[in-house]
C-alpha positions as CSV (number, residue, x, y, z in Angstrom):
1,M,-2.4,-5.4,11.1
2,T,0.2,-6.1,8.8
3,C,3.4,-4.8,8.7
4,W,5.5,-4.3,5.9
5,S,9.5,-4.4,6.2
6,A,12.5,-4.3,3.8
7,P,15.8,-5.4,4.4
8,V,19.2,-2.9,3.8
9,L,21.2,-3.6,1.3
10,G,24.1,-2.1,-0.2
11,L,24.4,-2.0,-4.1
12,A,26.7,-1.2,-6.4
13,A,27.0,2.1,-8.7
14,G,25.5,4.4,-5.7
15,A,22.2,2.8,-5.0
16,T,21.3,2.0,-1.5
17,L,17.6,-0.4,-0.8
18,L,16.5,1.7,2.3
19,A,15.4,-0.1,4.9
20,A,12.3,0.5,6.0
21,S,8.7,-1.0,7.6
22,A,5.1,-0.2,7.9
23,C,2.6,-1.4,9.6
24,S,-1.1,-1.1,7.8
25,G,-4.6,-1.4,9.8
26,G,-5.9,-3.5,6.4
27,G,-5.0,-7.5,5.2
28,A,-2.8,-5.9,2.4
29,H,-0.3,-8.2,0.5
30,M,2.5,-7.0,-0.6
31,G,6.0,-7.4,-1.7
32,E,9.1,-5.6,0.2
33,D,9.2,-2.1,-2.7
34,R,5.3,-1.4,-2.0
35,L,3.0,0.5,0.8
36,P,0.2,-1.7,2.0
37,E,-3.1,0.4,1.0
38,G,-4.9,2.4,3.9
39,E,-3.7,4.1,6.7
40,V,-0.1,3.4,7.2
41,H,2.6,4.0,9.8
42,L,6.1,3.9,8.7
43,Q,8.6,2.3,11.3
44,Q,12.0,3.5,9.9
45,P,12.8,6.7,8.1
46,V,12.2,7.2,4.4
47,T,13.7,10.1,2.2
48,V,11.5,12.2,1.2
49,V,12.4,13.5,-3.0
50,G,11.4,16.3,-5.0
51,G,9.9,20.2,-5.1
52,D,6.3,20.7,-5.4
53,S,4.9,17.0,-4.8
54,P,8.0,14.7,-3.9
55,T,8.1,11.9,-3.9
56,L,8.0,8.8,-0.8
57,C,10.6,6.6,-2.1
58,V,10.1,2.8,-1.3
59,G,12.6,0.4,-2.4
60,M,16.0,1.4,-3.8
61,V,17.2,5.1,-3.4
62,M,20.0,6.0,-5.8
63,E,22.7,7.9,-4.4
64,S,23.1,11.5,-6.1
65,A,22.0,15.1,-5.8
66,P,19.0,14.8,-5.8
67,P,18.6,11.7,-4.7
68,Q,16.0,9.2,-7.3
69,C,13.8,6.8,-6.4
70,E,10.2,5.1,-7.3
71,G,7.1,5.7,-5.1
72,P,4.0,7.3,-4.6
73,T,3.4,10.7,-4.6
74,I,3.5,12.4,-1.5
75,T,-0.2,15.1,-1.6
76,N,0.7,18.0,0.9
77,W,3.9,18.0,1.4
78,D,5.1,21.2,2.8
79,W,9.0,21.6,2.5
80,G,8.9,24.6,4.8
81,S,7.5,22.6,7.6
82,Y,10.7,21.2,8.1
83,E,13.0,24.2,7.6
84,G,16.5,23.1,8.8
85,T,16.1,19.2,8.4
86,Y,16.5,18.5,5.0
87,V,18.9,19.2,2.0
88,A,17.0,22.1,-0.6
89,H,19.1,21.7,-3.7
90,P,17.9,24.1,-7.3
91,E,16.5,20.3,-8.6
92,G,14.7,19.1,-5.8
93,S,15.1,18.7,-1.6
94,W,15.5,15.7,0.0
95,G,15.3,14.3,3.7
96,D,14.0,11.3,5.7
97,F,11.7,11.1,7.8
98,L,9.3,9.2,9.9
99,L,5.9,9.6,8.5
100,R,2.3,8.3,9.2
101,G,-0.3,8.7,6.7
102,V,-3.0,6.9,4.3
103,H,-1.4,5.3,0.6
104,D,-3.9,4.8,-2.4
105,A,-2.1,2.1,-4.3
106,R,-4.5,3.0,-7.5
107,A,-3.2,6.7,-7.2
108,N,-0.4,5.7,-6.3
109,T,-0.3,9.1,-3.8
110,F,0.4,9.0,0.2
111,T,-1.2,11.7,2.2
112,V,0.7,12.0,5.8
113,T,-1.3,13.2,8.8
114,E,2.4,13.2,10.9
115,A,6.1,14.1,9.5
116,E,9.1,13.5,12.3
117,P,12.4,14.5,11.0
118,N,15.2,12.0,11.6
119,S,18.0,13.9,11.7
120,P,19.4,17.2,10.6
121,P,20.6,16.9,6.9
122,S,24.3,15.7,6.6
123,N,25.4,18.0,3.2
């Protein structure tokens, strides 16, 4: 099993590198800011940000409203399933979640199989 972990670092200009770790059944080789290919269990909360096709933030997250980040597009996300656990904003919603799912690196997508809100939003 391959596990993924990224350190917590404070960065200037309102950016934060979030701690995250993941385990994968495959033997993927990866850097600190990429998810392994295949089934993934994120062991630290990650930020999900966006509208109908949100992004799973991997690596640096710029603290703004909404946050800005890069990562795979979540293919099957439904914000309605998590009412009260995320920040709803006219330019895009966001929240922190513990996720399990399947990462397709070629398509740059993540399909969620389990999601648990980390905590209520702080507006």
